[in-house]
A tleap script that builds the chain and sets N, CA, C and O, in Angstrom:
source leaprc.protein.ff14SB
mol = sequence {
  NMET ILE LEU ALA ILE LEU LEU LEU MET SER
  VAL VAL LEU LEU SER VAL TRP GLY VAL GLN
  ASN LEU SER ALA TYR LEU SER LEU PHE THR
  LEU CYS TYR PHE ALA ALA SER PHE VAL PHE
  ARG PRO LYS ARG ARG THR ILE ASP PHE VAL
  GLY LEU GLY LEU LEU TYR TYR SER ALA LEU
  SER ILE ALA ILE ALA PHE GLY CLEU
}
set mol.1.N position { 12.185 8.102 -1.379 }
set mol.1.CA position { 12.673 7.107 -0.454 }
set mol.1.C position { 11.521 6.502 0.343 }
set mol.1.O position { 11.452 5.290 0.547 }
set mol.2.N position { 10.621 7.374 0.789 }
set mol.2.CA position { 9.483 6.890 1.562 }
set mol.2.C position { 8.575 6.015 0.698 }
set mol.2.O position { 8.062 4.996 1.162 }
set mol.3.N position { 8.379 6.412 -0.554 }
set mol.3.CA position { 7.548 5.605 -1.455 }
set mol.3.C position { 8.159 4.227 -1.661 }
set mol.3.O position { 7.434 3.232 -1.681 }
set mol.4.N position { 9.457 4.147 -1.813 }
set mol.4.CA position { 10.125 2.853 -1.980 }
set mol.4.C position { 9.953 1.984 -0.743 }
set mol.4.O position { 9.735 0.777 -0.855 }
set mol.5.N position { 10.049 2.583 0.420 }
set mol.5.CA position { 9.863 1.829 1.665 }
set mol.5.C position { 8.423 1.343 1.791 }
set mol.5.O position { 8.184 0.203 2.189 }
set mol.6.N position { 7.463 2.205 1.451 }
set mol.6.CA position { 6.054 1.804 1.503 }
set mol.6.C position { 5.763 0.657 0.540 }
set mol.6.O position { 5.060 -0.289 0.896 }
set mol.7.N position { 6.296 0.735 -0.672 }
set mol.7.CA position { 6.068 -0.321 -1.644 }
set mol.7.C position { 6.720 -1.629 -1.213 }
set mol.7.O position { 6.133 -2.698 -1.377 }
set mol.8.N position { 7.913 -1.553 -0.670 }
set mol.8.CA position { 8.589 -2.755 -0.190 }
set mol.8.C position { 7.818 -3.391 0.965 }
set mol.8.O position { 7.645 -4.609 1.003 }
set mol.9.N position { 7.359 -2.571 1.897 }
set mol.9.CA position { 6.587 -3.101 3.025 }
set mol.9.C position { 5.280 -3.729 2.569 }
set mol.9.O position { 4.858 -4.748 3.116 }
set mol.10.N position { 4.633 -3.131 1.570 }
set mol.10.CA position { 3.377 -3.691 1.090 }
set mol.10.C position { 3.595 -5.034 0.399 }
set mol.10.O position { 2.792 -5.953 0.560 }
set mol.11.N position { 4.678 -5.154 -0.371 }
set mol.11.CA position { 4.970 -6.427 -1.021 }
set mol.11.C position { 5.281 -7.504 0.015 }
set mol.11.O position { 4.804 -8.633 -0.095 }
set mol.12.N position { 6.063 -7.160 0.998 }
set mol.12.CA position { 6.420 -8.131 2.035 }
set mol.12.C position { 5.176 -8.571 2.813 }
set mol.12.O position { 4.986 -9.763 3.054 }
set mol.13.N position { 4.335 -7.621 3.203 }
set mol.13.CA position { 3.137 -7.972 3.965 }
set mol.13.C position { 2.165 -8.818 3.152 }
set mol.13.O position { 1.621 -9.795 3.665 }
set mol.14.N position { 1.942 -8.460 1.905 }
set mol.14.CA position { 1.026 -9.253 1.093 }
set mol.14.C position { 1.571 -10.648 0.819 }
set mol.14.O position { 0.804 -11.610 0.770 }
set mol.15.N position { 2.867 -10.770 0.643 }
set mol.15.CA position { 3.437 -12.099 0.413 }
set mol.15.C position { 3.413 -12.943 1.681 }
set mol.15.O position { 3.228 -14.158 1.612 }
set mol.16.N position { 3.600 -12.312 2.837 }
set mol.16.CA position { 3.511 -13.052 4.105 }
set mol.16.C position { 2.095 -13.556 4.333 }
set mol.16.O position { 1.894 -14.664 4.830 }
set mol.17.N position { 1.115 -12.736 3.967 }
set mol.17.CA position { -0.286 -13.130 4.130 }
set mol.17.C position { -0.739 -14.129 3.076 }
set mol.17.O position { -1.841 -14.670 3.172 }
set mol.18.N position { 0.091 -14.379 2.076 }
set mol.18.CA position { -0.223 -15.376 1.061 }
set mol.18.C position { -1.134 -14.880 -0.051 }
set mol.18.O position { -1.790 -15.682 -0.717 }
set mol.19.N position { -1.183 -13.595 -0.256 }
set mol.19.CA position { -2.023 -13.034 -1.313 }
set mol.19.C position { -1.357 -13.276 -2.660 }
set mol.19.O position { -0.191 -12.932 -2.853 }
set mol.20.N position { -2.101 -13.869 -3.591 }
set mol.20.CA position { -1.547 -14.144 -4.915 }
set mol.20.C position { -2.309 -13.414 -6.010 }
set mol.20.O position { -2.085 -13.672 -7.193 }
set mol.21.N position { -3.195 -12.517 -5.641 }
set mol.21.CA position { -3.990 -11.785 -6.606 }
set mol.21.C position { -3.252 -10.508 -7.014 }
set mol.21.O position { -2.909 -9.685 -6.166 }
set mol.22.N position { -3.015 -10.352 -8.298 }
set mol.22.CA position { -2.275 -9.201 -8.797 }
set mol.22.C position { -3.021 -7.888 -8.546 }
set mol.22.O position { -2.394 -6.849 -8.341 }
set mol.23.N position { -4.338 -7.929 -8.561 }
set mol.23.CA position { -5.105 -6.703 -8.353 }
set mol.23.C position { -4.923 -6.179 -6.932 }
set mol.23.O position { -4.996 -4.969 -6.717 }
set mol.24.N position { -4.692 -7.041 -5.973 }
set mol.24.CA position { -4.440 -6.584 -4.604 }
set mol.24.C position { -3.114 -5.833 -4.518 }
set mol.24.O position { -3.026 -4.793 -3.865 }
set mol.25.N position { -2.093 -6.355 -5.171 }
set mol.25.CA position { -0.800 -5.677 -5.188 }
set mol.25.C position { -0.898 -4.327 -5.890 }
set mol.25.O position { -0.385 -3.324 -5.393 }
set mol.26.N position { -1.556 -4.304 -7.043 }
set mol.26.CA position { -1.673 -3.072 -7.812 }
set mol.26.C position { -2.483 -2.025 -7.059 }
set mol.26.O position { -2.150 -0.840 -7.093 }
set mol.27.N position { -3.535 -2.447 -6.385 }
set mol.27.CA position { -4.349 -1.510 -5.613 }
set mol.27.C position { -3.566 -0.944 -4.437 }
set mol.27.O position { -3.667 0.245 -4.135 }
set mol.28.N position { -2.797 -1.780 -3.784 }
set mol.28.CA position { -2.001 -1.298 -2.659 }
set mol.28.C position { -0.870 -0.381 -3.132 }
set mol.28.O position { -0.536 0.588 -2.449 }
set mol.29.N position { -0.279 -0.676 -4.289 }
set mol.29.CA position { 0.724 0.229 -4.861 }
set mol.29.C position { 0.114 1.589 -5.156 }
set mol.29.O position { 0.728 2.622 -4.886 }
set mol.30.N position { -1.087 1.592 -5.705 }
set mol.30.CA position { -1.782 2.846 -6.008 }
set mol.30.C position { -2.060 3.621 -4.736 }
set mol.30.O position { -1.860 4.834 -4.686 }
set mol.31.N position { -2.517 2.929 -3.716 }
set mol.31.CA position { -2.786 3.584 -2.427 }
set mol.31.C position { -1.518 4.175 -1.829 }
set mol.31.O position { -1.542 5.298 -1.326 }
set mol.32.N position { -0.417 3.444 -1.874 }
set mol.32.CA position { 0.861 3.950 -1.356 }
set mol.32.C position { 1.343 5.151 -2.147 }
set mol.32.O position { 1.848 6.114 -1.570 }
set mol.33.N position { 1.193 5.103 -3.464 }
set mol.33.CA position { 1.631 6.214 -4.309 }
set mol.33.C position { 0.858 7.484 -3.979 }
set mol.33.O position { 1.449 8.551 -3.809 }
set mol.34.N position { -0.468 7.369 -3.889 }
set mol.34.CA position { -1.268 8.561 -3.610 }
set mol.34.C position { -1.079 9.055 -2.181 }
set mol.34.O position { -1.161 10.259 -1.936 }
set mol.35.N position { -0.830 8.157 -1.238 }
set mol.35.CA position { -0.557 8.585 0.137 }
set mol.35.C position { 0.751 9.371 0.205 }
set mol.35.O position { 0.814 10.426 0.836 }
set mol.36.N position { 1.788 8.857 -0.440 }
set mol.36.CA position { 3.076 9.571 -0.450 }
set mol.36.C position { 2.958 10.891 -1.207 }
set mol.36.O position { 3.557 11.894 -0.819 }
set mol.37.N position { 2.189 10.880 -2.282 }
set mol.37.CA position { 1.991 12.102 -3.052 }
set mol.37.C position { 1.200 13.142 -2.252 }
set mol.37.O position { 1.462 14.340 -2.359 }
set mol.38.N position { 0.248 12.688 -1.465 }
set mol.38.CA position { -0.539 13.603 -0.644 }
set mol.38.C position { 0.298 14.193 0.495 }
set mol.38.O position { 0.169 15.374 0.817 }
set mol.39.N position { 1.139 13.380 1.090 }
set mol.39.CA position { 1.942 13.854 2.223 }
set mol.39.C position { 3.011 14.834 1.763 }
set mol.39.O position { 3.203 15.874 2.393 }
set mol.40.N position { 3.708 14.523 0.680 }
set mol.40.CA position { 4.842 15.347 0.260 }
set mol.40.C position { 4.494 16.423 -0.761 }
set mol.40.O position { 5.267 17.364 -0.939 }
set mol.41.N position { 3.356 16.312 -1.435 }
set mol.41.CA position { 2.865 17.309 -2.392 }
set mol.41.C position { 3.952 17.834 -3.336 }
set mol.41.O position { 4.355 18.992 -3.229 }
set mol.42.N position { 4.422 17.003 -4.243 }
set mol.42.CA position { 5.456 17.471 -5.186 }
set mol.42.C position { 4.876 18.493 -6.170 }
set mol.42.O position { 3.700 18.432 -6.528 }
set mol.43.N position { 5.709 19.412 -6.588 }
set mol.43.CA position { 5.296 20.408 -7.576 }
set mol.43.C position { 5.196 19.727 -8.940 }
set mol.43.O position { 6.098 18.996 -9.349 }
set mol.44.N position { 4.107 19.972 -9.626 }
set mol.44.CA position { 3.895 19.356 -10.926 }
set mol.44.C position { 3.628 20.435 -11.972 }
set mol.44.O position { 2.938 21.420 -11.706 }
set mol.45.N position { 4.182 20.234 -13.151 }
set mol.45.CA position { 3.920 21.149 -14.256 }
set mol.45.C position { 2.805 20.624 -15.148 }
set mol.45.O position { 2.113 21.395 -15.813 }
set mol.46.N position { 2.635 19.302 -15.157 }
set mol.46.CA position { 1.607 18.691 -15.995 }
set mol.46.C position { 0.752 17.765 -15.131 }
set mol.46.O position { 0.880 17.720 -13.907 }
set mol.47.N position { -0.097 17.052 -15.795 }
set mol.47.CA position { -0.959 16.074 -15.122 }
set mol.47.C position { -0.089 14.941 -14.574 }
set mol.47.O position { 0.945 14.611 -15.155 }
set mol.48.N position { -0.501 14.359 -13.479 }
set mol.48.CA position { 0.217 13.240 -12.873 }
set mol.48.C position { -0.090 11.961 -13.660 }
set mol.48.O position { -1.025 11.231 -13.333 }
set mol.49.N position { 0.705 11.702 -14.697 }
set mol.49.CA position { 0.448 10.562 -15.565 }
set mol.49.C position { 0.670 9.233 -14.847 }
set mol.49.O position { -0.031 8.261 -15.127 }
set mol.50.N position { 1.619 9.175 -13.938 }
set mol.50.CA position { 1.872 7.945 -13.187 }
set mol.50.C position { 0.667 7.626 -12.309 }
set mol.50.O position { 0.210 6.484 -12.265 }
set mol.51.N position { 0.161 8.621 -11.621 }
set mol.51.CA position { -1.006 8.416 -10.767 }
set mol.51.C position { -2.236 8.009 -11.553 }
set mol.51.O position { -2.977 7.116 -11.142 }
set mol.52.N position { -2.455 8.663 -12.686 }
set mol.52.CA position { -3.598 8.308 -13.526 }
set mol.52.C position { -3.469 6.898 -14.086 }
set mol.52.O position { -4.450 6.159 -14.154 }
set mol.53.N position { -2.266 6.532 -14.482 }
set mol.53.CA position { -2.045 5.174 -14.988 }
set mol.53.C position { -2.265 4.123 -13.919 }
set mol.53.O position { -2.899 3.097 -14.168 }
set mol.54.N position { -1.743 4.377 -12.728 }
set mol.54.CA position { -1.955 3.435 -11.627 }
set mol.54.C position { -3.429 3.314 -11.276 }
set mol.54.O position { -3.925 2.214 -11.034 }
set mol.55.N position { -4.122 4.428 -11.247 }
set mol.55.CA position { -5.544 4.413 -10.925 }
set mol.55.C position { -6.342 3.660 -11.989 }
set mol.55.O position { -7.230 2.874 -11.658 }
set mol.56.N position { -6.031 3.896 -13.252 }
set mol.56.CA position { -6.732 3.224 -14.348 }
set mol.56.C position { -6.513 1.708 -14.297 }
set mol.56.O position { -7.476 0.943 -14.327 }
set mol.57.N position { -5.260 1.275 -14.221 }
set mol.57.CA position { -4.978 -0.155 -14.239 }
set mol.57.C position { -5.420 -0.844 -12.959 }
set mol.57.O position { -5.757 -2.028 -12.982 }
set mol.58.N position { -5.425 -0.134 -11.856 }
set mol.58.CA position { -5.943 -0.697 -10.615 }
set mol.58.C position { -7.445 -0.936 -10.730 }
set mol.58.O position { -7.935 -2.006 -10.369 }
set mol.59.N position { -8.171 0.052 -11.228 }
set mol.59.CA position { -9.619 -0.102 -11.410 }
set mol.59.C position { -9.931 -1.194 -12.427 }
set mol.59.O position { -10.872 -1.966 -12.246 }
set mol.60.N position { -9.143 -1.257 -13.494 }
set mol.60.CA position { -9.349 -2.274 -14.514 }
set mol.60.C position { -9.115 -3.678 -13.960 }
set mol.60.O position { -9.896 -4.588 -14.238 }
set mol.61.N position { -8.058 -3.862 -13.185 }
set mol.61.CA position { -7.768 -5.189 -12.642 }
set mol.61.C position { -8.798 -5.610 -11.600 }
set mol.61.O position { -9.125 -6.793 -11.500 }
set mol.62.N position { -9.313 -4.661 -10.828 }
set mol.62.CA position { -10.352 -4.993 -9.857 }
set mol.62.C position { -11.651 -5.359 -10.579 }
set mol.62.O position { -12.343 -6.294 -10.176 }
set mol.63.N position { -11.978 -4.628 -11.635 }
set mol.63.CA position { -13.181 -4.945 -12.406 }
set mol.63.C position { -13.089 -6.332 -13.043 }
set mol.63.O position { -14.074 -7.070 -13.083 }
set mol.64.N position { -11.912 -6.675 -13.534 }
set mol.64.CA position { -11.728 -8.012 -14.129 }
set mol.64.C position { -11.797 -9.078 -13.047 }
set mol.64.O position { -12.368 -10.146 -13.267 }
set mol.65.N position { -11.221 -8.801 -11.881 }
set mol.65.CA position { -11.217 -9.792 -10.801 }
set mol.65.C position { -12.636 -10.089 -10.308 }
set mol.65.O position { -12.954 -11.227 -9.964 }
set mol.66.N position { -13.481 -9.059 -10.278 }
set mol.66.CA position { -14.861 -9.257 -9.817 }
set mol.66.C position { -15.816 -9.585 -10.952 }
set mol.66.O position { -17.009 -9.779 -10.717 }
set mol.67.N position { -15.314 -9.651 -12.171 }
set mol.67.CA position { -16.123 -10.048 -13.303 }
set mol.67.C position { -17.127 -8.998 -13.752 }
set mol.67.O position { -18.215 -9.339 -14.217 }
set mol.68.N position { -16.774 -7.723 -13.618 }
set mol.68.CA position { -17.702 -6.673 -14.022 }
set mol.68.C position { -17.566 -6.315 -15.459 }
set mol.68.O position { -18.284 -5.443 -15.949 }
savepdb mol mol.pdb
quit
């Protein structure tokens, strides 16, 4: 529930500020996911595939945005 609220607030704030860059949204989603994961510390049996995927695609989109 908290993660959904964080993601909704981030989308609303970025849209109010007029941000149209997809990498900014993806990076903020990744930050919200890891913050919620750090606060609540869910029990995991395997690797956090969602977190790894978000981190990978966030880094990839930032690298493309900066032309690296």
